[in-house]
C-alpha positions in Angstrom: 77.6 73.9 -63.9 74.8 71.4 -64.1 74.4 68.6 -61.5 73.8 66.1 -64.3 74.3 66.6 -68.0 73.8 64.2 -70.9 74.7 64.9 -74.6 73.5 62.5 -77.2 73.9 59.7 -74.8 73.5 56.3 -76.5 73.8 52.7 -75.5 73.5 49.7 -77.8 73.5 46.0 -76.9 74.3 44.3 -80.1 71.8 45.4 -82.7 69.4 46.7 -80.0 69.5 50.4 -79.2 68.4 50.8 -75.5 69.1 54.5 -75.3 69.1 56.6 -78.5 70.8 60.0 -78.4 69.4 61.3 -75.2 70.3 64.9 -74.1 69.2 66.8 -71.0 70.5 68.9 -68.1 69.5 68.7 -64.4 69.9 71.7 -62.2 71.3 71.5 -58.7 68.6 70.9 -56.1 66.1 69.8 -58.7 63.8 66.7 -58.5 64.0 65.3 -62.0 61.6 62.5 -62.8 62.0 60.0 -65.7 58.8 58.5 -66.9 58.4 55.8 -69.5 57.1 52.2 -70.0 59.2 49.2 -69.2 62.0 48.9 -71.7 62.0 52.6 -72.6 65.6 53.1 -71.5 65.2 54.7 -68.1 67.3 52.3 -66.1 70.0 52.1 -68.8 70.3 55.8 -68.8 70.8 55.9 -65.0 73.3 53.1 -65.1 75.4 55.1 -67.6 75.2 58.3 -65.6 76.3 56.4 -62.5 79.4 55.0 -64.2 78.1 51.4 -64.0 78.0 50.8 -67.7 79.9 52.6 -70.5 78.0 54.5 -73.2 78.3 53.4 -76.8 78.3 57.0 -77.9 77.7 60.5 -76.5 78.9 62.1 -73.3 77.8 62.9 -69.8 78.9 64.7 -66.7 77.7 64.1 -63.2 78.8 66.5 -60.4 81.2 67.9 -63.0 83.0 64.6 -63.7 83.0 62.8 -67.0 81.1 59.5 -66.8 83.5 57.8 -69.2 86.9 58.9 -67.9 86.1 59.8 -64.2 83.5 57.1 -63.2 85.2 56.5 -59.9 84.9 60.3 -59.0 81.3 60.2 -60.1 80.6 57.3 -57.7 82.1 59.3 -54.8 79.6 62.1 -55.3 76.4 60.2 -55.8 74.0 58.0 -53.9 72.3 55.2 -55.9 69.3 53.2 -55.0 67.7 50.7 -57.3 64.3 48.9 -57.0 66.3 45.9 -55.9 68.7 47.7 -53.6 70.4 45.0 -51.5 70.2 45.3 -47.7 72.0 42.7 -45.6 69.1 40.9 -44.1 71.1 39.2 -41.3 72.2 42.7 -40.1 70.1 45.1 -38.1 69.0 48.4 -39.5 71.8 50.2 -37.6 74.4 47.6 -38.6 73.4 48.1 -42.3 74.0 51.8 -41.9 77.3 51.2 -40.1 78.4 48.9 -42.9 77.6 51.4 -45.7 79.2 54.2 -43.6 82.4 52.1 -43.7 82.1 51.4 -47.4 81.9 55.2 -48.0 84.8 55.7 -45.5 82.8 58.0 -43.3 85.2 59.2 -40.5 84.5 57.4 -37.2 84.2 60.7 -35.4 81.2 61.5 -37.6 79.7 58.0 -38.0 77.6 57.7 -34.9 76.0 61.2 -35.2 75.3 60.7 -38.9 73.7 57.3 -38.4 71.5 58.6 -35.5 70.5 61.5 -37.9 69.5 59.1 -40.6 67.6 56.8 -38.3 65.6 59.8 -37.1 65.0 61.0 -40.7 63.7 57.5 -41.7 61.5 57.2 -38.7 63.4 54.1 -37.6 63.8 55.1 -33.9 63.1 52.0 -31.8 63.5 49.8 -34.9 67.2 50.3 -35.5 67.9 47.0 -33.6 65.6 44.9 -35.8 67.0 42.7 -38.5 66.5 44.1 -42.0 64.8 40.8 -42.9 62.0 41.5 -40.4 61.2 45.0 -41.6 58.2 45.6 -43.8 58.7 46.8 -47.4 58.1 50.4 -46.6 60.6 50.4 -43.7 63.2 48.6 -45.8 62.9 51.2 -48.6 63.4 54.0 -46.0 66.4 52.1 -44.6 67.8 51.6 -48.2 67.5 55.3 -48.9 69.3 56.1 -45.6 72.1 53.7 -46.6 72.4 55.4 -50.0 72.9 58.8 -48.5 75.0 58.0 -45.5 78.0 59.8 -47.1 75.8 63.0 -47.8 76.1 62.9 -51.6 75.0 66.0 -53.5 73.3 63.9 -56.2 70.9 61.0 -55.6 69.8 58.5 -58.2 66.6 56.5 -57.5 65.5 53.8 -59.9 61.9 52.8 -59.3 62.4 53.2 -55.5 58.8 52.7 -54.4 57.7 49.9 -56.7 55.6 47.4 -54.7 55.3 49.7 -51.6 52.0 50.6 -50.1 50.6 54.2 -50.6 51.2 55.3 -47.1 54.8 54.1 -47.2 55.3 55.8 -50.6 54.1 59.1 -49.2 56.5 58.9 -46.2 59.3 57.9 -48.6 58.6 61.0 -50.8 58.5 63.2 -47.8 62.1 62.2 -47.2 62.9 63.0 -50.9 61.3 66.5 -50.7 63.3 67.2 -47.5 66.5 66.2 -49.2 65.8 68.4 -52.2 65.0 71.3 -49.9 68.5 70.8 -48.5 70.0 71.2 -51.9 70.4 67.5 -52.9 69.7 66.8 -56.6 67.3 63.9 -57.0 67.1 62.0 -60.3 64.2 59.5 -60.0 62.5 57.0 -62.3 58.9 56.1 -61.4 55.8 54.7 -63.0 53.5 56.4 -60.4 52.1 59.5 -62.0 51.2 61.1 -58.7 54.8 61.0 -57.7 56.0 62.6 -60.9 53.4 65.4 -60.4 55.6 66.7 -57.6 58.9 66.7 -59.5 60.3 70.0 -60.7 60.7 68.6 -64.2 59.4 65.4 -65.9 61.0 63.7 -68.9 59.1 61.2 -70.9 61.0 58.4 -72.6 59.8 55.9 -75.2 61.8 53.4 -77.2 65.1 54.8 -75.9 64.3 58.4 -76.9 63.4 61.5 -74.9 60.2 62.8 -76.3 59.3 65.5 -73.8 61.0 67.3 -70.9 59.2 70.1 -69.1 57.7 70.9 -65.7 54.4 69.0 -64.9 52.4 72.2 -65.2 53.9 73.1 -68.6 53.2 69.6 -70.0 49.6 69.7 -68.8 49.1 73.2 -70.1 50.1 72.2 -73.6 46.7 70.7 -74.2 44.2 73.3 -75.6 41.2 74.0 -73.3 38.3 71.6 -74.0 40.5 69.0 -75.7 40.0 66.4 -72.9 36.6 65.2 -71.9 35.7 62.9 -69.0 32.9 60.5 -69.7 30.9 58.6 -67.0 28.7 56.1 -68.7 27.5 52.5 -68.7 28.6 50.0 -70.0 32.2 51.2 -70.3 33.7 48.6 -72.7 31.2 49.2 -75.6 31.7 52.9 -75.1 35.5 52.4 -75.3 35.0 50.6 -78.6 32.5 53.1 -80.0 34.1 56.5 -79.2 37.2 56.2 -81.4 34.9 56.2 -84.5 33.1 59.4 -83.5 34.0 62.5 -85.5 36.5 64.7 -83.6 37.7 62.0 -81.3 41.5 61.5 -81.3 42.1 59.1 -78.5 40.2 57.2 -75.7 41.6 55.8 -72.5 40.1 54.1 -69.5 40.6 56.1 -66.3 39.3 54.0 -63.4 35.6 53.5 -64.0 35.6 56.6 -66.4 36.8 57.3 -69.9 39.1 60.1 -70.8 38.5 61.2 -74.4 41.0 63.4 -76.3 39.0 65.5 -78.9 39.3 68.4 -81.3 38.2 71.3 -79.1 34.7 72.5 -79.8 31.8 73.9 -77.7 29.4 71.2 -78.9 31.8 68.3 -78.6 30.4 67.1 -75.2 26.8 67.1 -76.6 27.9 65.2 -79.7 29.6 62.5 -77.6 26.6 62.2 -75.4 24.3 61.8 -78.4 26.6 59.2 -80.0 26.6 57.1 -76.8 22.9 57.5 -76.1 22.0 56.6 -79.7 23.5 53.1 -78.9 21.4 52.7 -75.8 24.1 53.6 -73.3 23.4 55.4 -70.0 25.4 58.6 -69.9 25.7 60.3 -66.5 28.2 62.9 -67.4 30.4 64.4 -70.2 32.5 67.4 -69.2 35.7 69.1 -70.1 38.5 68.6 -67.6 42.1 69.7 -67.1 44.5 66.9 -68.2 46.5 65.0 -65.6 50.1 64.0 -66.1 48.8 60.5 -66.9 46.7 61.9 -69.7 49.6 63.8 -71.1 51.8 60.7 -70.9 49.2 58.5 -72.7 48.6 61.2 -75.3 52.4 61.7 -76.1 53.1 58.0 -76.3 50.1 57.3 -78.5 50.8 60.3 -80.7 
């Protein structure tokens, strides 16, 4: 039995189709990442799977329970954390955990040891007496995660959990996620940080409500033929960005920091041809070389294709 399964899951709001016939399965203990631009249907999919909204069509099962007819049972077996997960700011970190332990009806005999365990896991020792309102964004996210798993759910849904959090705090937060997955918890997460998705067991790309790819990060990156992605370091960048799409063999160009990533038809002489095209327009070319695509390159390529 899969931890999460969706079959032709669809959600319409009037004439607008937010999720269009999405199907996938998530294995137990898997970190399953959903990627896609804003409005692609990621959050709507999660909300259907969590039993928060009812699908227009299709079916789904979470922890073996039907999301349409057994939504209450689904909610008993999941943890859910959204980007705007609400902590009670006038309660301390420990009091927030005590409140959610009560909501999930954690036995009193187990409550204290479980809360102590979560405070240690989140690195909140010595801060558990602070008001949630006084915690930084990173600490609040860790506390929110701890609150969402106080009842030890086998499946955890995280919707953009680290948006707006600094890189160091994001890293610590993901260390907690990896630890949960190692303990057998299934983690279903949406994120727009490509470096986070790189560490998922499987990545699904969504666009306009449809699932357009679902593979491991390595499989997605390996799908590009060798030599099909060139990294160009040149000056000035903007004129080069305008020029390169018109060069023979160039399929797509994207800005990557101060560099350009150019998707091309593989050929041994392609780097030399790009260099020649740029230098003929008076541009300074420092480097043109074939590189292995990142997940961000794959994402851009799939969406633009």
